N, C-alpha and C positions, 0 to 999 in steps of 0.2 A: 431443570429444563423439561417442559412438559413432553411426556411420551417417550423419554429416554431413560434407560436404566441409570441408577445412581452413579456408577462408575463412569459411564459416558457423559452424563450431565456434568460431573465434576471436570472431566477432560475438556468439554465445550467451554465451561466457565473459565478454565485456566487459559484457554486460547483467547477468549474475549478480553480477559484481563491483560495478557501479554500484549495483544495488539493494541488495546486501548491506551495502556500506560506507555507504550513505546513512543508516542509523540513527545511525551515529556523527556524521555531518554534521548530522542533526537535533538531536542532543544538543548539538552546538556552537552551532547557531543559537538553541536555546532559552536559552542562557546570556545572550543579548543581547536577544531579542525575546520578548514575551509570546506565548503559543501561537497565538491566533487572528490576531495581527498577522503572525506568521511564516507562517501558512497563507495569509493574504491576499497577501503577497509572493510566496509560491510560485506561486500561480495567476495573479498579474499578470505574472510573468516567463514563465509558460507561454503566456499569451495575447497579449502584446505583443511584437513588432509583427506576428505572424503573421496576426492577424485582418484586417490590411490587404490580405493577399495571398490568403487562403483563403476560398472560399465556405462559407456555413453547410452542415452536413451535411444530406442529403436525408431528414431526419426532422422530425417536428413541432417547432416551437419549444418547446412545453411539454416534450416529452421530452428535448430538449437541456438545458433549464434543470433539470429533474428530475435528470438525470444529474450535472450540475454540483453540485447540492446534496447528492446521495448521496455523490459523491466528494470534493467540496470541504469541506463541513462534516462529513458523516457519517464518511468514511473518515479524511481527513487532520486535520480539525479536532479530532476526538475522539482521534485517535492522538497529536496534538501535546500536547493537554491531558494525556493519560495519561503521556507521557514527560517532562512538566514536574514531576518529583518523585515520580511514582506507579509507574513501572516502568522498569527498566533497558533500555538499547538493545538488548542481545542477546536478552533475553527477549521484547521487543516484536517483534523480527524473526521469532520463532517463533509467537507468538500470532496475529499478523495473517494468517498462512497459513491459519488456519481459514476464511477467506473462501471457499476452494475447496470445503470441505465444506458451508458455508452456501449456497453457490450451488446445489449438488446438492439440498439440502433445499428451498430456495425454489422451484427449478424443479419439484420433485415436487409441492409444495403447489399451485402455480399451474396445473399441468397435471393434477392429480388422479391422479398415478402413485403406485403402491405403492413404498415404500422397498425396495431390494434388500438381500440379505444383506451385500453389500459395504459398503453404506451404514451398516447397523447395526454392522458390524465397525469401520468407521472412526469412528463415533460413540463406540463403546466405548473404543477406543485413545485418542482425543483427550480424552475425559472422564477417563481414567486420567492423562493428561498434565497436565490442568487440576487434578486432585486433588493431584498432586505440587507443582504451582505454589502452590496455596492453602495447603497443608500446610507447605512448607519455605521459601517465598519471602518471608519477612517482611521481609528487608533489601533485596530486589530489586524487590518489587511488593506493593502493598496491595489491599484490596477495591475501591477506586476504580479502581486501575489495571487490574484483572482485568475489571471491568464495562466500562470504556471501551474496552479492547482488543477485547472480545467485540462491543461494539456497533459499533466501527469495522470489524471483519471482516464483520459482518452488513450494514453499509451498503455495503461494497465488493461483496458479493454482490448487493445490490439494483442497484448500478451495472452489474454484469455482465449482469443480466437485461435492463436498459434498453438496453445497448449491443448486444444481440443483434439489435435491429431496425435497426441502422445498416448501410447498404450497404457491401459489401466495397470496400476502397480509400479509404474516407472516415474512417478511424479517427483520423488526425492532425487533420482538420477537427472531429471530434467532440470531441477533447481540447482544441483551441484555443478553440472557441466555448463549450464548457461551462465552461472555465476562466474565460473572461470573465464568464459568467453567475454564477459563484460569488463573484467579487470583491466586489460591493457588499454581498451578504449577509454575507460574512465580515467585511467592514470594519465593517458596522453592529453585528455582534455583538462585534467587538473594541472598539469604543468603549463599548458597553453594559457589557461585563464587565471590561474593564481600565481604562477611564477615559482621558480625553483626555491628562492629564498624563503617565501612564505610557507611553502610546504615543509622545508627542512626545519624552520623555526617552530612551526606547529608540532611537529613530531618530537623535537628536542624538549619542548616545554610542556607537553601533555603529561597529566598526572595519572595515577592509577584509575581514578574515577572516569576520566576521559577515555582511557583504553578499555575499561569495562563497558562503557557506552557503545564503543565501536564493536567490541566482540558480541555484545548482546544483540546488535543488529543482525549479524550473520548467524550466530548460534542459537540464541533464544528466540528472536522474532521469526527468522527464516526457517531454520532447520526444525526447532522444536515446535514452533507454532504451526507451520505448514504441515510438518510430519503428523501432528495430532489431528489437524483439520482433515487431512486426506485419509487418515485412518477412520475418522467419523464418517466420511463420505463413502468409504468402502463398506461400512456396516449399517448404513441407514440411507433412506432415499434422500436425494439432494433437496427435495421439497421440504424436508424436515430439518435439515442442517443449514442450508443457505440463509434462511431468514435470521438465524442467530448472529450473523455478522452485522446486522443492523444495530446490535447492542454496542458495537465497538465505538461509535462516536459518543454514545452516552457515557461510556467509561472514559473516553478520551477527554471530553469536556469536564467530567468530574475530577479526573486526575489533574488536569491543568489548573483547575480552580483550587484544589486542596494542596498540591505539591509545589506549585510555582506562583500561586496567587493570581491566576488570570481571571479578570472580572467576568462574571456571568450575567450580562445585561438581558433584559426581556427580548430585545431584538435578536440577540445571538441565539438564544434558546429557541425562538420562533423560527428563525431561519434554518437552524439545524433540524428542527422537527419537520419543517416543510420538505427539506432535501431528503431526509430519511424516509418520509412518507412517500415522496415521489419515487424513491427506489423500491420501497416495500410493495407498491402496487404492481410492480413488474417482476417480482420474485417468481421465477418459473415453477410451475406445478409439476413439471417433469425435469428430470436431470438434463441440465445443459452441458456442464463440465463435470467430469469425474475425476 
């Protein structure tokens, strides 16, 4: 990674690989668990046992709970439902990156700021990418998948706005305690949408690989991934670290093609490139979230 010491470059590369390949791991987990049960397990693994050792973040309890709901149900709950037959893993890895653009838009609305030319350009590029997805993605995504991925990205953006109020150095506490807050809500929705019999059967028949996929969501993807990412942000300007996340869909598309044989058509590569480019032109030059 240009401009970073070797140790930090390797750490950044590890996060990109973890987050990029995680869409294939999600695909595996959803073959065993219903989406909202899988989301419940993800946040349970992210919260337990760290809640026994970390103090709650120095923000209001309501803000912590709200963050947990935005990220727990809004981002991952909706994403998991979308990936349960409505969108392919590789395409999902690109669409969810629209969160960065939605964060800029949401911050502009909340603070009454006029949208810059860069934001309008980013919107135009991302919209062109979405047009390709809607036009050519019949076998990889449907209307439900597009809607859910966009909603998940918007909820992630809402979580970003809420996280901005968290003191520097307490990101892990926020992730841990907000994950705990998300668990009962997700569990209740899982019982309501999937039914008790389906939940019990999926838990009883899940094998070791399925449980590793669930554990990886909370431990590997959330605690390790975000832990390293926040460490990098603490040691370097956000303008140097944030753009690296644009490599996640590149790894996501590649991992989906290699590991599960997802086709990489020209339209899909073009759509992902337009979406990533739309996000890239809006990468802040100054730190937005720390």
